[in-house]
NULOTOR-137589 format. One record per atom (N, C-alpha, C): residue in one letter; x, y, z. Coordinates in pm, whole numbers, padded with zeros to 5 digits, always signed. Example, Ala and Ser with C-alpha at 12.3 -4.5 7.8 and 13.67 -1.06 7.14 Angstrom:
2
a+01319-00569+00780 a+01230-00450+00780 a+01320-00330+00780 s+01285-00225+00708 s+01367-00106+00714 s+01290+00003+00787 
END
This chain:
247
s+00217-00846-01888 s+00201-00947-01747 s+00075-00839-01711 n-00060-00924-01641 n-00138-00879-01541 n-00125-00800-01425 f+00018-00796-01400 f+00102-00680-01314 f+00123-00589-01383 q+00196-00586-01509 q+00220-00450-01622 q+00117-00341-01618 s-00040-00408-01641 s-00139-00336-01690 s-00170-00219-01643 a-00192-00100-01695 a-00229+00046-01675 a-00347+00021-01562 v-00352+00135-01499 v-00517+00168-01432 v-00601+00195-01503 v-00742+00115-01545 v-00824+00208-01621 v-00934+00175-01523 f-00992+00322-01517 f-01135+00323-01459 f-01241+00281-01506 p-01296+00175-01474 p-01461+00114-01540 p-01533+00246-01540 n-01652+00208-01609 n-01750+00336-01579 n-01846+00306-01463 k-01810+00205-01428 k-01893+00156-01327 k-01848+00007-01257 i-01829+00058-01129 i-01773-00112-01051 i-01901-00154-00973 s-01930-00244-01083 s-02084-00326-01067 s-02063-00467-01002 t-01947-00535-01012 t-01869-00619-00964 t-01798-00658-00888 e-01754-00715-00786 e-01666-00742-00695 e-01557-00796-00786 q-01519-00868-00903 q-01426-00891-00962 q-01345-00730-01053 q-01448-00653-01074 q-01418-00544-01138 q-01316-00466-01053 s-01387-00469-00899 s-01341-00406-00788 s-01208-00438-00736 l-01189-00638-00762 l-01037-00682-00717 l-00982-00617-00790 m-00979-00615-00936 m-00882-00579-01059 m-00833-00430-01021 l-00916-00318-00978 l-00857-00223-00961 l-00782-00180-00849 v-00815-00269-00741 v-00753-00256-00602 v-00615-00357-00615 k-00603-00430-00683 k-00452-00508-00729 k-00392-00395-00814 r-00429-00306-00917 r-00342-00267-01004 r-00300-00149-00928 l-00421-00082-00839 l-00346+00050-00762 l-00248+00007-00637 l-00255-00083-00641 l-00150-00161-00499 l-00014-00174-00599 a-00001-00218-00722 a+00129-00228-00824 a+00133-00099-00859 v+00046-00025-00856 v+00105+00113-00890 v+00191+00195-00733 a+00113+00194-00627 a+00180+00244-00516 a+00287+00173-00486 v+00300+00060-00490 v+00436-00027-00466 v+00540+00022-00554 s+00487+00026-00710 s+00631+00100-00793 s+00667+00238-00772 c+00557+00294-00723 c+00600+00438-00719 c+00684+00443-00598 i+00643+00381-00506 i+00751+00405-00363 i+00895+00339-00398 t+00903+00249-00458 t+01016+00240-00517 t+01106+00286-00579 y+01056+00300-00682 y+01085+00384-00794 y+01154+00516-00733 l+01078+00648-00641 l+01110+00761-00605 l+01205+00731-00498 r+01209+00622-00448 r+01303+00601-00314 r+01433+00545-00404 g+01417+00518-00534 g+01548+00482-00600 g+01597+00357-00560 i+01453+00250-00556 i+01535+00106-00495 i+01595+00025-00570 f+01560-00005-00730 f+01573-00034-00818 f+01628+00117-00955 p+01726+00013-01040 p+01746+00108-01169 p+01637+00111-01253 e+01647+00203-01345 e+01542+00286-01464 e+01496+00161-01492 s+01567+00037-01543 s+01527-00057-01648 s+01406-00153-01579 a+01401-00139-01471 a+01303-00239-01376 a+01201-00176-01367 y+01169-00073-01458 y+01003-00005-01495 y+00983+00050-01560 g+00846+00005-01628 g+00786+00086-01757 g+00696+00176-01709 t+00681+00231-01831 t+00606+00375-01838 t+00423+00325-01848 r+00334+00371-01774 r+00215+00321-01798 r+00099+00450-01746 y+00009+00483-01817 y-00082+00609-01758 y-00194+00526-01677 m-00221+00649-01564 m-00355+00599-01485 m-00422+00714-01503 d-00513+00715-01621 d-00591+00833-01641 d-00511+00891-01728 d-00475+00988-01668 d-00384+01112-01762 d-00245+01136-01680 v-00226+01025-01560 v-00141+01101-01516 v-00032+00959-01529 c+00119+01011-01559 c+00220+00909-01589 c+00261+00809-01452 v+00284+00721-01508 v+00311+00629-01383 v+00422+00527-01412 k+00536+00462-01307 k+00607+00401-01346 k+00562+00253-01294 i+00574+00136-01329 i+00553+00016-01284 i+00621-00085-01297 l+00670-00138-01176 l+00786-00266-01202 l+00765-00361-01302 r+00881-00421-01346 r+00859-00534-01444 r+00953-00634-01412 e+00922-00736-01463 e+01035-00839-01430 e+01192-00833-01519 d+01297-00744-01472 d+01393-00727-01554 d+01508-00848-01524 k+01537-00913-01593 k+01658-00999-01582 k+01792-00976-01517 n+01795-00842-01561 n+01929-00758-01498 n+01892-00685-01323 c+01807-00753-01275 c+01741-00669-01146 c+01681-00778-01069 p+01773-00881-01012 p+01708-01015-00939 p+01570-00954-00869 g+01607-00802-00793 g+01522-00792-00666 g+01406-00728-00732 s+01389-00649-00836 s+01279-00619-00901 s+01172-00727-00959 t+01242-00826-00991 t+01177-00965-01017 t+01094-01046-00891 q+01176-01063-00767 q+01129-01088-00657 q+01023-01001-00630 l+01011-00870-00627 l+00906-00784-00581 l+00792-00827-00669 v+00811-00864-00779 v+00687-00887-00871 v+00653-00997-00832 k+00721-01103-00789 k+00658-01213-00743 k+00569-01208-00587 w+00650-01131-00533 w+00567-01105-00429 w+00452-01056-00403 m+00422-00954-00494 m+00304-00866-00503 m+00230-00945-00599 l+00242-01097-00684 l+00165-01182-00704 l+00131-01248-00609 g+00199-01303-00508 g+00137-01338-00411 g+00043-01266-00342 c+00100-01167-00295 c-00034-01011-00262 c-00143-01071-00311 y-00156-01060-00468 y-00316-01079-00501 y-00360-01204-00464 d-00267-01323-00441 d-00333-01460-00435 d-00467-01429-00308 a-00387-01380-00208 a-00426-01348-00068 a-00526-01271-00063 l-00555-01108-00179 l-00651-01082-00187 l-00786-01139-00247 q-00723-01226-00371 q-00856-01265-00407 q-00906-01347-00353 k-00840-01408-00223 k-00906-01503-00145 k-00990-01425-00005 k-00966-01296+00007 k-01022-01230+00129 k-00985-01273+00242 y-00814-01285+00254 y-00765-01328+00378 y-00676-01242+00413 f-00638-01130+00307 f-00555-01085+00366 f-00575-00908+00407 n-00546-00832+00536 n-00587-00721+00580 n-00482-00624+00599 n-00360-00678+00617 n-00244-00604+00630 n-00095-00627+00546 y-00071-00499+00481 y+00043-00499+00400 y+00161-00425+00457 w+00286-00486+00485 w+00358-00383+00511 w+00487-00406+00426 i+00548-00258+00365 i+00661-00287+00328 i+00768-00193+00392 c+00892-00268+00464 c+00946-00232+00537 c+01099-00178+00469 l+01174-00037+00472 l+01273-00024+00412 l+01377-00006+00528 q+01467-00105+00567 q+01572-00081+00654 q+01480-00130+00789 t+01367-00185+00769 t+01289-00210+00888 t+01285-00090+00996 i+01391-00003+01002 i+01413+00080+01086 i+01339+00277+01028 t+01380+00252+00898 t+01392+00389+00840 t+01262+00392+00802 e+01186+00346+00692 e+01052+00351+00691 e+00978+00236+00644 c+00857+00265+00666 c+00742+00154+00664 c+00607+00179+00578 y+00591+00121+00493 y+00482+00157+00414 y+00403+00060+00431 h+00255+00131+00487 h+00141+00012+00537 h+00025+00031+00467 f-00037-00095+00405 f-00159-00120+00312 f-00268-00161+00399 k-00377-00147+00427 k-00491-00209+00471 k-00563-00242+00384 f-00655-00356+00381 f-00777-00380+00289 f-00874-00420+00401 k-01011-00369+00314 k-01111-00405+00393 k-01229-00454+00287 y-01298-00593+00315 y-01386-00637+00218 y-01458-00694+00289 t-01589-00738+00234 t-01734-00835+00283 t-01748-00948+00226 h-01792-01032+00246 h-01862-01152+00161 h-01956-01127+00105 n-02020-01019+00160 n-02159-00993+00111 n-02192-00833+00068 g-02093-00742+00035 g-02119-00587+00001 g-02028-00556+00060 p-02023-00397+00032 p-01925-00328+00115 p-01916-00335+00239 l-01805-00264+00308 l-01822-00241+00410 l-01713-00119+00484 l-01765-00032+00468 l-01669+00142+00470 l-01671+00162+00586 d-01631+00079+00719 d-01651+00135+00859 d-01536+00257+00895 f-01444+00239+00803 f-01333+00364+00857 f-01330+00478+00794 s-01473+00519+00754 s-01454+00637+00683 s-01569+00714+00771 s-01579+00743+00880 s-01643+00756+00973 s-01700+00898+00988 k-01582+00974+00969 k-01598+01149+00917 k-01707+01165+00853 n-01668+01150+00687 n-01786+01172+00628 n-01833+01000+00581 k-01932+00990+00685 k-01986+00841+00661 k-02097+00858+00516 k-02072+00777+00417 k-02120+00780+00328 k-02210+00643+00324 n-02366+00679+00272 n-02436+00527+00237 n-02361+00447+00125 d-02330+00345+00163 d-02250+00236+00069 d-02319+00266-00056 s-02425+00274-00099 s-02457+00276-00217 s-02417+00430-00297 t-02362+00521-00230 t-02327+00642-00292 t-02207+00638-00353 i-02140+00499-00297 i-01967+00562-00370 i-02000+00512-00490 t-01948+00633-00607 t-01948+00601-00715 t-01800+00580-00791 c-01793+00554-00924 c-01675+00555-00966 c-01616+00666-00972 a-01677+00790-01022 a-01575+00924-00998 a-01506+00905-00877 d-01598+00883-00735 d-01567+00871-00603 d-01428+00796-00612 t-01415+00684-00637 t-01296+00561-00651 t-01167+00634-00711 k-01244+00691-00870 k-01108+00766-00946 k-01070+00871-00906 k-01125+00963-00839 k-01065+01078-00780 k-00980+01062-00644 a-01006+00974-00581 a-00920+00915-00452 a-00795+00807-00448 s-00815+00734-00607 s-00706+00683-00616 s-00598+00781-00673 i-00657+00874-00769 i-00544+00977-00843 i-00462+01048-00730 l-00553+01079-00618 l-00517+01187-00547 l-00406+01098-00434 l-00466+00962-00417 l-00361+00866-00343 l-00227+00863-00392 i-00234+00863-00552 i-00091+00853-00645 i+00018+00979-00612 r-00078+01051-00613 r+00000+01206-00611 r+00031+01263-00492 k-00030+01197-00400 k+00037+01220-00248 k+00123+01127-00199 i+00145+01041-00267 i+00266+00933-00257 i+00397+01009-00348 y+00374+01074-00421 y+00471+01125-00523 y+00515+01268-00429 v+00432+01323-00349 v+00470+01466-00304 v+00548+01399-00136 l+00517+01321-00155 l+00537+01252+00018 l+00682+01182-00035 m+00746+01098-00163 m+00860+01071-00173 m+00932+01162-00215 q+00893+01260-00268 q+01022+01392-00295 q+01060+01486-00175 n+00991+01414-00061 n+01018+01534+00021 n+01080+01463+00139 l+01071+01340+00126 l+01170+01246+00228 l+01346+01254+00198 s+01421+01242+00294 s+01553+01274+00300 s+01602+01110+00209 p+01709+01088+00152 p+01729+00978+00073 p+01772+00881+00193 l+01743+00770+00099 l+01792+00642+00236 l+01895+00617+00205 p+01948+00563+00316 p+02111+00520+00304 p+02106+00377+00156 n+02259+00402+00154 n+02307+00342+00043 n+02232+00153+00040 d+02264+00117+00175 d+02278-00013+00160 d+02114-00078+00190 v+02040+00008+00141 v+01867-00039+00219 v+01823-00160+00208 c+01774-00216+00255 c+01685-00357+00224 c+01561-00330+00259 l+01485-00399+00169 l+01342-00399+00159 l+01297-00538+00195 t+01188-00509+00349 t+01106-00647+00372 t+00947-00643+00336 m+00895-00745+00345 m+00769-00739+00344 m+00698-00844+00420 k+00572-00759+00486 k+00492-00856+00559 k+00356-00846+00547 l+00300-00963+00551 l+00170-00956+00516 l+00103-01006+00654 f-00041-00967+00684 f-00129-01022+00822 f-00230-01056+00723 y-00310-01132+00801 y-00453-01203+00755 y-00548-01169+00861 y-00668-01226+00798 y-00776-01201+00895 y-00773-01336+00933 d-00752-01340+01065 d-00751-01493+01135 d-00884-01611+01104 e-00984-01530+01138 e-01120-01604+01132 e-01168-01663+01018 v-01067-01615+00881 v-01153-01689+00733 v-01012-01726+00697 t-00859-01731+00742 t-00768-01759+00673 t-00731-01892+00741 p-00714-02004+00624 p-00668-02153+00654 p-00507-02114+00744 s-00527-02201+00850 s-00392-02193+00961 s-00263-02207+00865 d-00264-02307+00719 d-00106-02358+00718 d-00143-02272+00561 y-00212-02167+00558 y-00224-02092+00432 y-00112-02025+00425 q+00008-02003+00309 q+00113-01902+00272 q+00070-01872+00103 p+00080-01745+00063 p+00085-01713-00067 p+00239-01727-00173 p+00191-01760-00262 p+00349-01781-00335 p+00380-01711-00302 g+00542-01754-00249 g+00654-01650-00234 g+00694-01624-00094 f+00582-01654+00011 f+00606-01600+00135 f+00600-01707+00231 k+00677-01724+00338 k+00673-01826+00450 k+00604-01746+00538 e+00603-01874+00708 e+00544-01847+00800 e+00632-01704+00870 g+00594-01596+00899 g+00663-01497+00989 g+00686-01530+01125 e+00763-01426+01194 e+00790-01470+01353 e+00745-01377+01433 c+00763-01256+01388 c+00706-01151+01502 c+00550-01076+01437 e+00505-01017+01512 e+00362-00960+01507 e+00395-00839+01488 g+00502-00753+01548 g+00523-00598+01473 g+00664-00629+01446 m+00717-00452+01443 m+00862-00423+01409 m+00911-00342+01469 i+01050-00347+01512 i+01112-00249+01609 i+01147-00124+01517 f+01135-00031+01576 f+01119+00112+01511 f+01230+00190+01571 e+01345+00245+01557 e+01438+00306+01638 e+01419+00447+01573 g+01447+00540+01648 g+01449+00672+01632 g+01274+00717+01708 e+01249+00858+01664 e+01107+00864+01695 e+01044+00867+01591 p+00921+00800+01588 p+00841+00751+01461 p+00734+00864+01427 m+00731+00896+01342 m+00604+00975+01277 m+00548+00872+01180 y+00323+00921+01202 y+00295+00819+01125 y+00217+00913+01063 l+00190+00890+00912 l+00142+00959+00799 l+00023+00859+00779 n-00128+00957+00738 n-00233+00886+00664 n-00222+00969+00558 v-00167+00890+00454 v-00157+00881+00337 v-00285+00920+00255 g-00368+00808+00240 g-00507+00844+00177 g-00579+00698+00191 e-00708+00706+00139 e-00795+00588+00137 e-00830+00570+00007 v-00893+00449-00081 v-00944+00485-00191 v-01065+00344-00150 p-01207+00387-00165 p-01333+00325-00145 p-01390+00258-00293 t-01406+00147-00267 t-01502+00116-00402 t-01625+00050-00324 p-01732-00002-00405 p-01829-00062-00353 p-01809-00172-00281 f-01683-00238-00312 f-01668-00413-00255 f-01492-00417-00136 h-01466-00287-00194 h-01305-00287-00107 h-01290-00140-00037 m-01184-00158+00033 m-01151-00022+00097 m-00983-00046+00101 l-00922+00065+00016 l-00771+00063+00054 l-00705+00161+00114 k-00654+00159+00239 k-00569+00252+00305 k-00429+00289+00303 v-00354+00363+00292 v-00206+00358+00315 v-00183+00461+00414 k-00041+00420+00469 k-00008+00496+00590 k+00163+00484+00582 v+00219+00582+00596 v+00344+00565+00592 v+00399+00619+00759 t+00505+00523+00769 t+00584+00554+00908 t+00731+00584+00905 t+00779+00685+00947 t+00912+00724+00903 t+00999+00775+01018 e+01128+00807+01005 e+01173+00895+01132 e+01152+01022+01119 k+01109+01094+01232 k+01028+01232+01226 k+01147+01302+01187 q+01296+01319+01208 q+01388+01396+01164 q+01422+01398+00980 r+01394+01262+00935 r+01375+01264+00777 r+01241+01357+00754 m+01164+01399+00809 m+01036+01474+00744 m+01048+01620+00787 e+01206+01655+00810 e+01182+01827+00868 e+01138+01900+00741 n+01143+01881+00603 n+01113+01979+00502 n+00993+01941+00442 v+00905+01864+00510 v+00805+01791+00436 v+00638+01933+00466 d+00598+01968+00397 d+00498+02067+00429 d+00411+01965+00471 k+00363+02017+00609 k+00285+01911+00683 k+00121+01960+00634 s+00115+02056+00575 s-00038+02051+00522 s-00101+01940+00397 i+00033+01870+00367 i-00001+01806+00262 i-00060+01627+00319 l-00029+01664+00442 l-00088+01517+00504 l-00117+01505+00665 k-00199+01457+00711 k-00240+01473+00853 k-00145+01334+00889 h-00061+01416+01028 h-00002+01352+01128 h+00027+01318+01252 g+00059+01206+01302 g+00036+01172+01445 g+00171+01168+01484 e+00223+01224+01594 e+00373+01172+01632 e+00363+01099+01798 t+00474+01083+01839 t+00497+00994+01931 t+00622+01014+01996 n+00652+01036+02121 n+00799+01046+02205 n+00843+00958+02225 v+00790+00825+02208 v+00847+00700+02255 v+01008+00661+02136 p+01097+00605+02227 p+01252+00633+02137 p+01279+00512+02084 l+01213+00381+02123 l+01224+00272+02082 l+01079+00228+02063 q+00998+00231+01912 q+00899+00176+01885 q+00851+00049+01870 v+00752-00016+01908 v+00721-00146+01806 v+00584-00111+01711 l+00592-00120+01628 l+00483-00102+01521 l+00385-00219+01524 r+00249-00208+01606 r+00186-00317+01573 r+00084-00343+01502 v+00015-00431+01436 v-00042-00418+01355 v-00182-00365+01411 d-00246-00291+01330 d-00376-00269+01383 d-00490-00319+01348 r-00499-00415+01339 r-00622-00493+01333 r-00733-00477+01338 d-00749-00426+01436 d-00890-00367+01483 d-00875-00245+01549 d-00778-00148+01408 d-00809+00002+01441 d-00922+00051+01384 p-00996+00122+01485 p-01127+00178+01482 p-01124+00251+01381 e-00994+00316+01344 e-01002+00468+01264 e-01010+00421+01106 
END
């Protein structure tokens, strides 16, 4: 299926369609890696693919594992919102209070909008395919390193997914296939949260950014140098969607 394809880096990302295809596949690889390395689904729920020369596991619809089939359906719903340019935030929450993976998307109707790489502000036209490829591979490697350092999840883990949209362009009745209207803006996070910026991937048409929130004590053995991190001392934290996060 479209979902199962590996990430092939084109020599040139000259159209929005090529960029969209790359972002979709990168999202599939990232979500698959997270669920694989956190032990959410059995081995049979994954196929092996290559992203350039990096071996990755990709979720597939396994009839013996309804959960993986459901997640693939949700991901295809995400693709729908991404294609329509409605989508700006995507959160995967494990147990709601334990771990949260936050994917943020930006795109413009008339070309690139790379307003959150302010530190190394590049001229839009200088984003090459090599930059995109390097950032993509680095993102997946960082996810691998992080997943291997987090403490194991509880046995009764529950996975939920939330999508957030750009209100000004999204029809009020729009719901992608497999999703329903949500109730709340944020999520309650017990314990002391720790926020990690895992990485960002720019293309001339899109920007994908990945962040993780986890309980601070679960991060005790992570080598802090691999990730930038911010901390907070609030015991019960509502994670708000950073719609206008200037970062």
